[in-house]
PDB file as gemmi writes it, atoms N, CA and C in Angstrom:
CRYST1    1.000    1.000    1.000  90.00  90.00  90.00 P 1                      
ATOM      1  N   MET A   1      -0.160  10.426  -9.587  1.00  0.00           N  
ATOM      2  CA  MET A   1       1.096   9.796  -9.862  1.00  0.00           C  
ATOM      3  C   MET A   1       1.756  10.569 -11.035  1.00  0.00           C  
ATOM      4  N   ASN A   2       2.936  11.010 -10.884  1.00  0.00           N  
ATOM      5  CA  ASN A   2       3.692  11.683 -11.985  1.00  0.00           C  
ATOM      6  C   ASN A   2       4.756  10.765 -12.556  1.00  0.00           C  
ATOM      7  N   ARG A   3       4.830  10.776 -13.788  1.00  0.00           N  
ATOM      8  CA  ARG A   3       5.940  10.057 -14.473  1.00  0.00           C  
ATOM      9  C   ARG A   3       6.655  11.095 -15.302  1.00  0.00           C  
ATOM     10  N   ARG A   4       7.922  11.071 -15.270  1.00  0.00           N  
ATOM     11  CA  ARG A   4       8.732  12.068 -15.975  1.00  0.00           C  
ATOM     12  C   ARG A   4       9.827  11.368 -16.781  1.00  0.00           C  
ATOM     13  N   TRP A   5      10.020  11.820 -18.057  1.00  0.00           N  
ATOM     14  CA  TRP A   5      11.180  11.203 -18.810  1.00  0.00           C  
ATOM     15  C   TRP A   5      11.631  12.227 -19.823  1.00  0.00           C  
ATOM     16  N   GLN A   6      12.886  11.846 -20.356  1.00  0.00           N  
ATOM     17  CA  GLN A   6      13.373  12.857 -21.301  1.00  0.00           C  
ATOM     18  C   GLN A   6      13.168  12.378 -22.735  1.00  0.00           C  
ATOM     19  N   ASN A   7      12.515  13.054 -23.597  1.00  0.00           N  
ATOM     20  CA  ASN A   7      12.346  12.693 -25.012  1.00  0.00           C  
ATOM     21  C   ASN A   7      13.610  12.679 -25.763  1.00  0.00           C  
ATOM     22  N   ARG A   8      14.035  11.528 -26.233  1.00  0.00           N  
ATOM     23  CA  ARG A   8      15.384  11.378 -26.822  1.00  0.00           C  
ATOM     24  C   ARG A   8      15.506  12.179 -28.214  1.00  0.00           C  
ATOM     25  N   GLN A   9      14.427  12.449 -28.804  1.00  0.00           N  
ATOM     26  CA  GLN A   9      14.475  13.177 -30.087  1.00  0.00           C  
ATOM     27  C   GLN A   9      14.625  14.674 -29.861  1.00  0.00           C  
ATOM     28  N   THR A  10      13.870  15.206 -28.925  1.00  0.00           N  
ATOM     29  CA  THR A  10      13.817  16.598 -28.695  1.00  0.00           C  
ATOM     30  C   THR A  10      14.787  17.032 -27.441  1.00  0.00           C  
ATOM     31  N   GLN A  11      15.166  16.130 -26.629  1.00  0.00           N  
ATOM     32  CA  GLN A  11      15.955  16.279 -25.547  1.00  0.00           C  
ATOM     33  C   GLN A  11      15.229  17.072 -24.472  1.00  0.00           C  
ATOM     34  N   GLU A  12      13.838  17.243 -24.565  1.00  0.00           N  
ATOM     35  CA  GLU A  12      13.120  17.947 -23.647  1.00  0.00           C  
ATOM     36  C   GLU A  12      12.478  16.934 -22.641  1.00  0.00           C  
ATOM     37  N   TRP A  13      12.147  17.482 -21.377  1.00  0.00           N  
ATOM     38  CA  TRP A  13      11.567  16.569 -20.403  1.00  0.00           C  
ATOM     39  C   TRP A  13      10.092  16.583 -20.658  1.00  0.00           C  
ATOM     40  N   GLU A  14       9.413  15.470 -20.513  1.00  0.00           N  
ATOM     41  CA  GLU A  14       8.044  15.309 -20.723  1.00  0.00           C  
ATOM     42  C   GLU A  14       7.479  14.756 -19.421  1.00  0.00           C  
ATOM     43  N   GLU A  15       6.190  14.929 -19.088  1.00  0.00           N  
ATOM     44  CA  GLU A  15       5.658  14.526 -17.891  1.00  0.00           C  
ATOM     45  C   GLU A  15       4.155  14.015 -18.219  1.00  0.00           C  
ATOM     46  N   ARG A  16       3.784  13.013 -17.522  1.00  0.00           N  
ATOM     47  CA  ARG A  16       2.375  12.511 -17.659  1.00  0.00           C  
ATOM     48  C   ARG A  16       1.924  12.339 -16.250  1.00  0.00           C  
ATOM     49  N   VAL A  17       0.837  12.843 -15.917  1.00  0.00           N  
ATOM     50  CA  VAL A  17       0.227  12.818 -14.590  1.00  0.00           C  
ATOM     51  C   VAL A  17      -1.124  11.946 -14.642  1.00  0.00           C  
ATOM     52  N   SER A  18      -1.211  11.026 -13.702  1.00  0.00           N  
ATOM     53  CA  SER A  18      -2.347  10.154 -13.582  1.00  0.00           C  
ATOM     54  C   SER A  18      -3.062  10.436 -12.323  1.00  0.00           C  
ATOM     55  N   TYR A  19      -4.357  10.528 -12.356  1.00  0.00           N  
ATOM     56  CA  TYR A  19      -5.200  10.739 -11.215  1.00  0.00           C  
ATOM     57  C   TYR A  19      -6.046   9.479 -10.912  1.00  0.00           C  
ATOM     58  N   PHE A  20      -6.053   9.122  -9.647  1.00  0.00           N  
ATOM     59  CA  PHE A  20      -6.821   8.015  -9.231  1.00  0.00           C  
ATOM     60  C   PHE A  20      -7.767   8.390  -8.103  1.00  0.00           C  
ATOM     61  N   GLU A  21      -9.022   7.972  -8.238  1.00  0.00           N  
ATOM     62  CA  GLU A  21     -10.016   8.292  -7.142  1.00  0.00           C  
ATOM     63  C   GLU A  21      -9.823   7.157  -6.181  1.00  0.00           C  
ATOM     64  N   VAL A  22      -9.665   7.474  -4.929  1.00  0.00           N  
ATOM     65  CA  VAL A  22      -9.598   6.545  -3.769  1.00  0.00           C  
ATOM     66  C   VAL A  22     -10.881   6.476  -3.075  1.00  0.00           C  
ATOM     67  N   VAL A  23     -11.440   5.419  -2.825  1.00  0.00           N  
ATOM     68  CA  VAL A  23     -12.709   5.287  -2.049  1.00  0.00           C  
ATOM     69  C   VAL A  23     -12.313   4.620  -0.623  1.00  0.00           C  
ATOM     70  N   GLY A  24     -12.704   5.260   0.378  1.00  0.00           N  
ATOM     71  CA  GLY A  24     -12.486   4.724   1.666  1.00  0.00           C  
ATOM     72  C   GLY A  24     -13.768   4.783   2.450  1.00  0.00           C  
ATOM     73  N   TYR A  25     -13.789   4.089   3.618  1.00  0.00           N  
ATOM     74  CA  TYR A  25     -14.861   3.878   4.532  1.00  0.00           C  
ATOM     75  C   TYR A  25     -14.700   4.289   5.885  1.00  0.00           C  
ATOM     76  N   GLY A  26     -15.661   4.788   6.597  1.00  0.00           N  
ATOM     77  CA  GLY A  26     -15.594   5.032   7.997  1.00  0.00           C  
ATOM     78  C   GLY A  26     -14.518   5.912   8.456  1.00  0.00           C  
ATOM     79  N   ALA A  27     -13.990   5.609   9.647  1.00  0.00           N  
ATOM     80  CA  ALA A  27     -13.020   6.418  10.274  1.00  0.00           C  
ATOM     81  C   ALA A  27     -11.731   6.559   9.401  1.00  0.00           C  
ATOM     82  N   MET A  28     -11.360   5.539   8.698  1.00  0.00           N  
ATOM     83  CA  MET A  28     -10.126   5.698   7.874  1.00  0.00           C  
ATOM     84  C   MET A  28     -10.373   6.798   6.899  1.00  0.00           C  
ATOM     85  N   ALA A  29     -11.493   6.888   6.308  1.00  0.00           N  
ATOM     86  CA  ALA A  29     -11.845   7.879   5.289  1.00  0.00           C  
ATOM     87  C   ALA A  29     -11.856   9.285   5.955  1.00  0.00           C  
ATOM     88  N   GLU A  30     -12.373   9.376   7.121  1.00  0.00           N  
ATOM     89  CA  GLU A  30     -12.484  10.665   7.869  1.00  0.00           C  
ATOM     90  C   GLU A  30     -11.038  11.081   8.228  1.00  0.00           C  
ATOM     91  N   ASN A  31     -10.222  10.211   8.710  1.00  0.00           N  
ATOM     92  CA  ASN A  31      -8.875  10.504   9.134  1.00  0.00           C  
ATOM     93  C   ASN A  31      -8.064  10.915   7.959  1.00  0.00           C  
ATOM     94  N   ALA A  32      -8.261  10.322   6.811  1.00  0.00           N  
ATOM     95  CA  ALA A  32      -7.496  10.749   5.623  1.00  0.00           C  
ATOM     96  C   ALA A  32      -8.003  12.197   5.089  1.00  0.00           C  
ATOM     97  N   ALA A  33      -9.241  12.407   5.238  1.00  0.00           N  
ATOM     98  CA  ALA A  33      -9.714  13.727   4.727  1.00  0.00           C  
ATOM     99  C   ALA A  33      -9.217  14.821   5.766  1.00  0.00           C  
ATOM    100  N   ASN A  34      -9.032  14.479   6.968  1.00  0.00           N  
ATOM    101  CA  ASN A  34      -8.603  15.472   7.849  1.00  0.00           C  
ATOM    102  C   ASN A  34      -7.129  15.537   8.000  1.00  0.00           C  
ATOM    103  N   SER A  35      -6.353  14.640   7.422  1.00  0.00           N  
ATOM    104  CA  SER A  35      -4.914  14.605   7.545  1.00  0.00           C  
ATOM    105  C   SER A  35      -4.150  14.978   6.243  1.00  0.00           C  
ATOM    106  N   LEU A  36      -4.764  14.808   5.093  1.00  0.00           N  
ATOM    107  CA  LEU A  36      -4.121  14.921   3.795  1.00  0.00           C  
ATOM    108  C   LEU A  36      -4.680  16.191   3.030  1.00  0.00           C  
ATOM    109  N   GLN A  37      -3.787  16.834   2.320  1.00  0.00           N  
ATOM    110  CA  GLN A  37      -4.156  17.902   1.535  1.00  0.00           C  
ATOM    111  C   GLN A  37      -4.094  17.593  -0.016  1.00  0.00           C  
ATOM    112  N   LYS A  38      -4.751  18.342  -0.793  1.00  0.00           N  
ATOM    113  CA  LYS A  38      -4.626  18.203  -2.208  1.00  0.00           C  
ATOM    114  C   LYS A  38      -3.195  18.240  -2.685  1.00  0.00           C  
ATOM    115  N   GLY A  39      -2.732  17.322  -3.516  1.00  0.00           N  
ATOM    116  CA  GLY A  39      -1.360  17.256  -4.026  1.00  0.00           C  
ATOM    117  C   GLY A  39      -0.478  16.514  -3.049  1.00  0.00           C  
ATOM    118  N   ALA A  40      -0.978  16.032  -1.980  1.00  0.00           N  
ATOM    119  CA  ALA A  40      -0.084  15.293  -1.069  1.00  0.00           C  
ATOM    120  C   ALA A  40       0.283  13.916  -1.611  1.00  0.00           C  
ATOM    121  N   ARG A  41       1.501  13.495  -1.461  1.00  0.00           N  
ATOM    122  CA  ARG A  41       1.994  12.255  -1.899  1.00  0.00           C  
ATOM    123  C   ARG A  41       1.496  11.236  -0.924  1.00  0.00           C  
ATOM    124  N   VAL A  42       0.757  10.180  -1.221  1.00  0.00           N  
ATOM    125  CA  VAL A  42       0.198   9.286  -0.383  1.00  0.00           C  
ATOM    126  C   VAL A  42       0.526   7.791  -0.821  1.00  0.00           C  
ATOM    127  N   LEU A  43       0.501   6.866   0.063  1.00  0.00           N  
ATOM    128  CA  LEU A  43       0.512   5.431  -0.183  1.00  0.00           C  
ATOM    129  C   LEU A  43      -0.907   4.852   0.066  1.00  0.00           C  
ATOM    130  N   VAL A  44      -1.293   4.031  -0.823  1.00  0.00           N  
ATOM    131  CA  VAL A  44      -2.621   3.421  -0.721  1.00  0.00           C  
ATOM    132  C   VAL A  44      -2.465   1.989  -1.044  1.00  0.00           C  
ATOM    133  N   THR A  45      -3.054   1.111  -0.212  1.00  0.00           N  
ATOM    134  CA  THR A  45      -3.145  -0.315  -0.526  1.00  0.00           C  
ATOM    135  C   THR A  45      -4.694  -0.590  -0.536  1.00  0.00           C  
ATOM    136  N   GLY A  46      -5.060  -1.505  -1.417  1.00  0.00           N  
ATOM    137  CA  GLY A  46      -6.409  -1.813  -1.639  1.00  0.00           C  
ATOM    138  C   GLY A  46      -6.637  -2.556  -2.906  1.00  0.00           C  
ATOM    139  N   ARG A  47      -7.984  -2.606  -3.383  1.00  0.00           N  
ATOM    140  CA  ARG A  47      -8.265  -3.204  -4.574  1.00  0.00           C  
ATOM    141  C   ARG A  47      -8.598  -2.255  -5.693  1.00  0.00           C  
ATOM    142  N   LEU A  48      -8.211  -2.558  -6.938  1.00  0.00           N  
ATOM    143  CA  LEU A  48      -8.716  -1.749  -8.084  1.00  0.00           C  
ATOM    144  C   LEU A  48     -10.001  -2.299  -8.541  1.00  0.00           C  
ATOM    145  N   GLU A  49     -10.985  -1.281  -8.703  1.00  0.00           N  
ATOM    146  CA  GLU A  49     -12.285  -1.716  -9.179  1.00  0.00           C  
ATOM    147  C   GLU A  49     -12.694  -0.775 -10.363  1.00  0.00           C  
ATOM    148  N   GLN A  50     -13.180  -1.426 -11.391  1.00  0.00           N  
ATOM    149  CA  GLN A  50     -13.599  -0.525 -12.546  1.00  0.00           C  
ATOM    150  C   GLN A  50     -15.134  -0.316 -12.417  1.00  0.00           C  
ATOM    151  N   ARG A  51     -15.577   0.879 -12.756  1.00  0.00           N  
ATOM    152  CA  ARG A  51     -16.987   1.208 -12.684  1.00  0.00           C  
ATOM    153  C   ARG A  51     -17.264   1.866 -14.010  1.00  0.00           C  
ATOM    154  N   SER A  52     -18.414   1.471 -14.609  1.00  0.00           N  
ATOM    155  CA  SER A  52     -18.851   1.985 -15.928  1.00  0.00           C  
ATOM    156  C   SER A  52     -20.275   2.540 -15.722  1.00  0.00           C  
ATOM    157  N   TRP A  53     -20.569   3.610 -16.553  1.00  0.00           N  
ATOM    158  CA  TRP A  53     -21.904   4.149 -16.561  1.00  0.00           C  
ATOM    159  C   TRP A  53     -22.166   4.864 -17.909  1.00  0.00           C  
ATOM    160  N   GLU A  54     -23.322   5.301 -18.072  1.00  0.00           N  
ATOM    161  CA  GLU A  54     -23.727   6.013 -19.294  1.00  0.00           C  
ATOM    162  C   GLU A  54     -24.296   7.420 -18.852  1.00  0.00           C  
ATOM    163  N   THR A  55     -23.867   8.391 -19.586  1.00  0.00           N  
ATOM    164  CA  THR A  55     -24.281   9.786 -19.217  1.00  0.00           C  
ATOM    165  C   THR A  55     -25.689  10.031 -19.739  1.00  0.00           C  
ATOM    166  N   GLU A  56     -26.208  11.168 -19.368  1.00  0.00           N  
ATOM    167  CA  GLU A  56     -27.552  11.499 -19.910  1.00  0.00           C  
ATOM    168  C   GLU A  56     -27.669  11.677 -21.399  1.00  0.00           C  
ATOM    169  N   ASN A  57     -26.384  11.916 -22.028  1.00  0.00           N  
ATOM    170  CA  ASN A  57     -26.316  12.142 -23.427  1.00  0.00           C  
ATOM    171  C   ASN A  57     -26.055  10.782 -24.110  1.00  0.00           C  
ATOM    172  N   GLY A  58     -26.021   9.771 -23.376  1.00  0.00           N  
ATOM    173  CA  GLY A  58     -25.715   8.402 -23.969  1.00  0.00           C  
ATOM    174  C   GLY A  58     -24.260   8.060 -24.088  1.00  0.00           C  
ATOM    175  N   ASP A  59     -23.322   8.895 -23.681  1.00  0.00           N  
ATOM    176  CA  ASP A  59     -21.995   8.726 -23.679  1.00  0.00           C  
ATOM    177  C   ASP A  59     -21.451   7.647 -22.630  1.00  0.00           C  
ATOM    178  N   LYS A  60     -20.692   6.754 -23.004  1.00  0.00           N  
ATOM    179  CA  LYS A  60     -20.239   5.727 -22.086  1.00  0.00           C  
ATOM    180  C   LYS A  60     -18.964   6.254 -21.292  1.00  0.00           C  
ATOM    181  N   ARG A  61     -18.967   6.033 -20.087  1.00  0.00           N  
ATOM    182  CA  ARG A  61     -17.831   6.480 -19.180  1.00  0.00           C  
ATOM    183  C   ARG A  61     -17.366   5.278 -18.384  1.00  0.00           C  
ATOM    184  N   SER A  62     -16.149   5.282 -18.004  1.00  0.00           N  
ATOM    185  CA  SER A  62     -15.524   4.242 -17.207  1.00  0.00           C  
ATOM    186  C   SER A  62     -14.477   4.941 -16.253  1.00  0.00           C  
ATOM    187  N   ILE A  63     -14.318   4.311 -15.184  1.00  0.00           N  
ATOM    188  CA  ILE A  63     -13.239   4.864 -14.242  1.00  0.00           C  
ATOM    189  C   ILE A  63     -12.739   3.610 -13.388  1.00  0.00           C  
ATOM    190  N   VAL A  64     -11.366   3.658 -13.086  1.00  0.00           N  
ATOM    191  CA  VAL A  64     -10.809   2.797 -12.204  1.00  0.00           C  
ATOM    192  C   VAL A  64     -10.561   3.368 -10.894  1.00  0.00           C  
ATOM    193  N   GLU A  65     -11.120   2.841  -9.819  1.00  0.00           N  
ATOM    194  CA  GLU A  65     -11.033   3.398  -8.491  1.00  0.00           C  
ATOM    195  C   GLU A  65     -10.228   2.482  -7.686  1.00  0.00           C  
ATOM    196  N   ILE A  66      -9.595   3.020  -6.608  1.00  0.00           N  
ATOM    197  CA  ILE A  66      -8.908   2.204  -5.679  1.00  0.00           C  
ATOM    198  C   ILE A  66      -9.783   2.194  -4.459  1.00  0.00           C  
ATOM    199  N   ASN A  67     -10.273   0.939  -4.114  1.00  0.00           N  
ATOM    200  CA  ASN A  67     -10.993   0.818  -2.957  1.00  0.00           C  
ATOM    201  C   ASN A  67     -10.058   0.452  -1.804  1.00  0.00           C  
ATOM    202  N   ALA A  68      -9.793   1.443  -0.928  1.00  0.00           N  
ATOM    203  CA  ALA A  68      -8.682   1.516  -0.030  1.00  0.00           C  
ATOM    204  C   ALA A  68      -8.875   0.651   1.168  1.00  0.00           C  
ATOM    205  N   ASP A  69      -7.867  -0.179   1.497  1.00  0.00           N  
ATOM    206  CA  ASP A  69      -7.697  -0.834   2.889  1.00  0.00           C  
ATOM    207  C   ASP A  69      -6.934   0.043   3.756  1.00  0.00           C  
ATOM    208  N   GLU A  70      -5.883   0.715   3.261  1.00  0.00           N  
ATOM    209  CA  GLU A  70      -5.035   1.581   4.087  1.00  0.00           C  
ATOM    210  C   GLU A  70      -4.638   2.820   3.307  1.00  0.00           C  
ATOM    211  N   ILE A  71      -4.634   3.938   3.916  1.00  0.00           N  
ATOM    212  CA  ILE A  71      -4.156   5.193   3.347  1.00  0.00           C  
ATOM    213  C   ILE A  71      -3.111   5.802   4.232  1.00  0.00           C  
ATOM    214  N   ALA A  72      -1.935   6.306   3.705  1.00  0.00           N  
ATOM    215  CA  ALA A  72      -0.956   6.904   4.565  1.00  0.00           C  
ATOM    216  C   ALA A  72      -0.228   7.954   3.765  1.00  0.00           C  
ATOM    217  N   PRO A  73       0.338   8.924   4.506  1.00  0.00           N  
ATOM    218  CA  PRO A  73       1.184   9.920   3.788  1.00  0.00           C  
ATOM    219  C   PRO A  73       2.505   9.298   3.486  1.00  0.00           C  
ATOM    220  N   SER A  74       3.042   9.713   2.335  1.00  0.00           N  
ATOM    221  CA  SER A  74       4.366   9.196   1.970  1.00  0.00           C  
ATOM    222  C   SER A  74       5.404   9.938   2.725  1.00  0.00           C  
ATOM    223  N   LEU A  75       6.476   9.256   3.259  1.00  0.00           N  
ATOM    224  CA  LEU A  75       7.489   9.986   3.937  1.00  0.00           C  
ATOM    225  C   LEU A  75       8.734  10.078   3.083  1.00  0.00           C  
ATOM    226  N   ARG A  76       8.635   9.901   1.774  1.00  0.00           N  
ATOM    227  CA  ARG A  76       9.847   9.985   0.991  1.00  0.00           C  
ATOM    228  C   ARG A  76      10.418  11.348   0.946  1.00  0.00           C  
ATOM    229  N   TRP A  77       9.594  12.396   0.927  1.00  0.00           N  
ATOM    230  CA  TRP A  77      10.123  13.792   0.979  1.00  0.00           C  
ATOM    231  C   TRP A  77       9.503  14.626   1.904  1.00  0.00           C  
ATOM    232  N   ALA A  78       8.793  14.060   2.952  1.00  0.00           N  
ATOM    233  CA  ALA A  78       8.056  14.746   3.961  1.00  0.00           C  
ATOM    234  C   ALA A  78       8.198  14.025   5.343  1.00  0.00           C  
ATOM    235  N   THR A  79       7.738  14.757   6.343  1.00  0.00           N  
ATOM    236  CA  THR A  79       7.618  14.088   7.723  1.00  0.00           C  
ATOM    237  C   THR A  79       6.166  14.199   8.056  1.00  0.00           C  
ATOM    238  N   ALA A  80       5.833  13.355   9.062  1.00  0.00           N  
ATOM    239  CA  ALA A  80       4.450  13.290   9.586  1.00  0.00           C  
ATOM    240  C   ALA A  80       4.478  13.238  11.048  1.00  0.00           C  
ATOM    241  N   VAL A  81       3.368  13.718  11.665  1.00  0.00           N  
ATOM    242  CA  VAL A  81       3.123  13.549  13.052  1.00  0.00           C  
ATOM    243  C   VAL A  81       1.824  12.656  13.202  1.00  0.00           C  
ATOM    244  N   VAL A  82       2.114  11.582  13.967  1.00  0.00           N  
ATOM    245  CA  VAL A  82       0.943  10.581  14.052  1.00  0.00           C  
ATOM    246  C   VAL A  82       0.239  10.848  15.348  1.00  0.00           C  
ATOM    247  N   THR A  83      -1.073  11.075  15.356  1.00  0.00           N  
ATOM    248  CA  THR A  83      -1.910  11.236  16.474  1.00  0.00           C  
ATOM    249  C   THR A  83      -2.878  10.055  16.504  1.00  0.00           C  
ATOM    250  N   LYS A  84      -2.865   9.284  17.439  1.00  0.00           N  
ATOM    251  CA  LYS A  84      -3.859   8.202  17.596  1.00  0.00           C  
ATOM    252  C   LYS A  84      -5.245   8.740  17.878  1.00  0.00           C  
ATOM    253  N   THR A  85      -6.234   8.141  17.176  1.00  0.00           N  
ATOM    254  CA  THR A  85      -7.653   8.552  17.551  1.00  0.00           C  
ATOM    255  C   THR A  85      -8.121   7.675  18.634  1.00  0.00           C  
ATOM    256  N   PRO A  86      -9.051   8.102  19.407  1.00  0.00           N  
ATOM    257  CA  PRO A  86      -9.593   7.302  20.524  1.00  0.00           C  
ATOM    258  C   PRO A  86     -10.251   5.922  19.960  1.00  0.00           C  
ATOM    259  N   ARG A  87     -10.075   4.883  20.664  1.00  0.00           N  
ATOM    260  CA  ARG A  87     -10.691   3.715  20.216  1.00  0.00           C  
ATOM    261  C   ARG A  87     -12.195   3.701  20.742  1.00  0.00           C  
ATOM    262  N   ALA A  88     -13.012   2.843  20.151  1.00  0.00           N  
ATOM    263  CA  ALA A  88     -14.375   2.697  20.578  1.00  0.00           C  
ATOM    264  C   ALA A  88     -14.331   2.106  21.986  1.00  0.00           C  
ATOM    265  N   GLU A  89     -15.332   2.279  22.759  1.00  0.00           N  
ATOM    266  CA  GLU A  89     -15.334   1.750  24.131  1.00  0.00           C  
ATOM    267  C   GLU A  89     -15.062   0.246  24.024  1.00  0.00           C  
ATOM    268  N   GLY A  90     -14.223  -0.164  24.963  1.00  0.00           N  
ATOM    269  CA  GLY A  90     -13.807  -1.715  25.072  1.00  0.00           C  
ATOM    270  C   GLY A  90     -12.629  -1.915  24.275  1.00  0.00           C  
ATOM    271  N   GLY A  91     -12.288  -1.235  23.229  1.00  0.00           N  
ATOM    272  CA  GLY A  91     -11.030  -1.368  22.538  1.00  0.00           C  
ATOM    273  C   GLY A  91     -10.930  -2.664  21.776  1.00  0.00           C  
ATOM    274  N   ASN A  92     -11.937  -3.476  21.617  1.00  0.00           N  
ATOM    275  CA  ASN A  92     -11.753  -4.709  20.908  1.00  0.00           C  
ATOM    276  C   ASN A  92     -11.724  -4.456  19.512  1.00  0.00           C  
ATOM    277  N   PHE A  93     -10.768  -5.113  18.765  1.00  0.00           N  
ATOM    278  CA  PHE A  93     -10.652  -4.978  17.361  1.00  0.00           C  
ATOM    279  C   PHE A  93     -10.987  -6.210  16.687  1.00  0.00           C  
ATOM    280  N   GLN A  94     -11.694  -6.081  15.520  1.00  0.00           N  
ATOM    281  CA  GLN A  94     -11.937  -7.317  14.651  1.00  0.00           C  
ATOM    282  C   GLN A  94     -10.796  -7.514  13.722  1.00  0.00           C  
ATOM    283  N   SER A  95     -10.855  -8.548  12.970  1.00  0.00           N  
ATOM    284  CA  SER A  95      -9.704  -8.953  12.165  1.00  0.00           C  
ATOM    285  C   SER A  95      -9.502  -7.842  11.096  1.00  0.00           C  
ATOM    286  N   ASN A  96     -10.445  -7.098  10.747  1.00  0.00           N  
ATOM    287  CA  ASN A  96     -10.214  -5.934   9.736  1.00  0.00           C  
ATOM    288  C   ASN A  96      -9.773  -4.638  10.260  1.00  0.00           C  
ATOM    289  N   ASP A  97      -9.422  -4.675  11.567  1.00  0.00           N  
ATOM    290  CA  ASP A  97      -8.771  -3.544  12.273  1.00  0.00           C  
ATOM    291  C   ASP A  97      -9.792  -2.389  12.494  1.00  0.00           C  
ATOM    292  N   ARG A  98     -11.038  -2.626  12.341  1.00  0.00           N  
ATOM    293  CA  ARG A  98     -12.035  -1.562  12.623  1.00  0.00           C  
ATOM    294  C   ARG A  98     -12.552  -1.754  14.035  1.00  0.00           C  
ATOM    295  N   PRO A  99     -12.802  -0.739  14.859  1.00  0.00           N  
ATOM    296  CA  PRO A  99     -13.301  -0.914  16.187  1.00  0.00           C  
ATOM    297  C   PRO A  99     -14.558  -1.642  16.125  1.00  0.00           C  
ATOM    298  N   ALA A 100     -14.743  -2.619  16.947  1.00  0.00           N  
ATOM    299  CA  ALA A 100     -15.900  -3.510  17.111  1.00  0.00           C  
ATOM    300  C   ALA A 100     -17.265  -2.697  17.391  1.00  0.00           C  
ATOM    301  N   ALA A 101     -17.119  -1.699  18.199  1.00  0.00           N  
ATOM    302  CA  ALA A 101     -18.317  -1.009  18.540  1.00  0.00           C  
ATOM    303  C   ALA A 101     -18.668   0.132  17.644  1.00  0.00           C  
ATOM    304  N   ALA A 102     -17.801   0.456  16.683  1.00  0.00           N  
ATOM    305  CA  ALA A 102     -18.042   1.465  15.705  1.00  0.00           C  
ATOM    306  C   ALA A 102     -19.069   1.039  14.673  1.00  0.00           C  
ATOM    307  N   PRO A 103     -20.034   1.927  14.363  1.00  0.00           N  
ATOM    308  CA  PRO A 103     -21.025   1.570  13.361  1.00  0.00           C  
ATOM    309  C   PRO A 103     -20.307   1.588  12.017  1.00  0.00           C  
ATOM    310  N   ARG A 104     -20.812   0.739  11.177  1.00  0.00           N  
ATOM    311  CA  ARG A 104     -20.221   0.636   9.771  1.00  0.00           C  
ATOM    312  C   ARG A 104     -21.174   1.215   8.850  1.00  0.00           C  
ATOM    313  N   SER A 105     -20.726   2.022   8.075  1.00  0.00           N  
ATOM    314  CA  SER A 105     -21.665   2.606   6.990  1.00  0.00           C  
ATOM    315  C   SER A 105     -21.504   1.822   5.734  1.00  0.00           C  
ATOM    316  N   ASN A 106     -22.506   1.569   5.029  1.00  0.00           N  
ATOM    317  CA  ASN A 106     -22.549   0.852   3.757  1.00  0.00           C  
ATOM    318  C   ASN A 106     -22.137   1.739   2.539  1.00  0.00           C  
ATOM    319  N   GLU A 107     -22.159   3.027   2.811  1.00  0.00           N  
ATOM    320  CA  GLU A 107     -21.857   4.023   1.844  1.00  0.00           C  
ATOM    321  C   GLU A 107     -20.378   4.443   1.884  1.00  0.00           C  
ATOM    322  N   PRO A 108     -19.639   4.351   0.807  1.00  0.00           N  
ATOM    323  CA  PRO A 108     -18.280   4.776   0.795  1.00  0.00           C  
ATOM    324  C   PRO A 108     -18.197   6.352   0.943  1.00  0.00           C  
ATOM    325  N   SER A 109     -16.981   6.756   1.458  1.00  0.00           N  
ATOM    326  CA  SER A 109     -16.700   8.168   1.428  1.00  0.00           C  
ATOM    327  C   SER A 109     -15.582   8.343   0.447  1.00  0.00           C  
ATOM    328  N   THR A 110     -15.914   9.131  -0.568  1.00  0.00           N  
ATOM    329  CA  THR A 110     -14.940   9.330  -1.572  1.00  0.00           C  
ATOM    330  C   THR A 110     -14.305  10.752  -1.499  1.00  0.00           C  
ATOM    331  N   TYR A 111     -13.045  10.849  -1.413  1.00  0.00           N  
ATOM    332  CA  TYR A 111     -12.367  12.102  -1.215  1.00  0.00           C  
ATOM    333  C   TYR A 111     -11.401  12.217  -2.428  1.00  0.00           C  
ATOM    334  N   ALA A 112     -11.680  13.147  -3.338  1.00  0.00           N  
ATOM    335  CA  ALA A 112     -10.878  13.394  -4.466  1.00  0.00           C  
ATOM    336  C   ALA A 112      -9.962  14.586  -4.124  1.00  0.00           C  
ATOM    337  N   PHE A 113      -8.701  14.403  -4.418  1.00  0.00           N  
ATOM    338  CA  PHE A 113      -7.730  15.504  -4.030  1.00  0.00           C  
ATOM    339  C   PHE A 113      -7.413  16.263  -5.256  1.00  0.00           C  
ATOM    340  N   ASP A 114      -8.150  16.081  -6.274  1.00  0.00           N  
ATOM    341  CA  ASP A 114      -8.000  16.897  -7.531  1.00  0.00           C  
ATOM    342  C   ASP A 114      -9.280  17.076  -8.245  1.00  0.00           C  
ATOM    343  N   GLU A 115      -9.327  17.663  -9.353  1.00  0.00           N  
ATOM    344  CA  GLU A 115     -10.428  17.823 -10.177  1.00  0.00           C  
ATOM    345  C   GLU A 115     -10.812  16.444 -10.772  1.00  0.00           C  
ATOM    346  N   GLU A 116     -11.716  16.551 -11.749  1.00  0.00           N  
ATOM    347  CA  GLU A 116     -12.033  15.335 -12.604  1.00  0.00           C  
ATOM    348  C   GLU A 116     -10.847  14.568 -13.113  1.00  0.00           C  
ATOM    349  N   PRO A 117     -10.792  13.271 -13.106  1.00  0.00           N  
ATOM    350  CA  PRO A 117      -9.530  12.505 -13.470  1.00  0.00           C  
ATOM    351  C   PRO A 117      -9.367  12.478 -15.049  1.00  0.00           C  
ATOM    352  N   PHE A 118     -10.373  13.014 -15.788  1.00  0.00           N  
ATOM    353  CA  PHE A 118     -10.135  12.993 -17.177  1.00  0.00           C  
ATOM    354  C   PHE A 118      -9.872  14.320 -17.725  1.00  0.00           C  
TER     355      PHE A 118                                                      
END                                                                             
């Protein structure tokens, strides 16, 4: 996310860029990885989750991730071609829009479209 503003004292444009790690699961994560490139403007809906840990040196670290329910390309300054992926056999969908016959992984797939967020 880029924010840009003009500094009223110097009259120069300043910019701040924020990087967010998006965590997705299953077919949605694979489709996002196959469809989006680094630097692409995207729309993400989901839940913000904070994760904390301690490094081997004892430094405390923390990150806010977006646990994605939906990921899509932004069409503000771009166009997209949508290609439907084949449904699992039977085509029955559960309330969370995942194919009923598709296996669910308990491990998230994380795709970072940039380097370290810090």
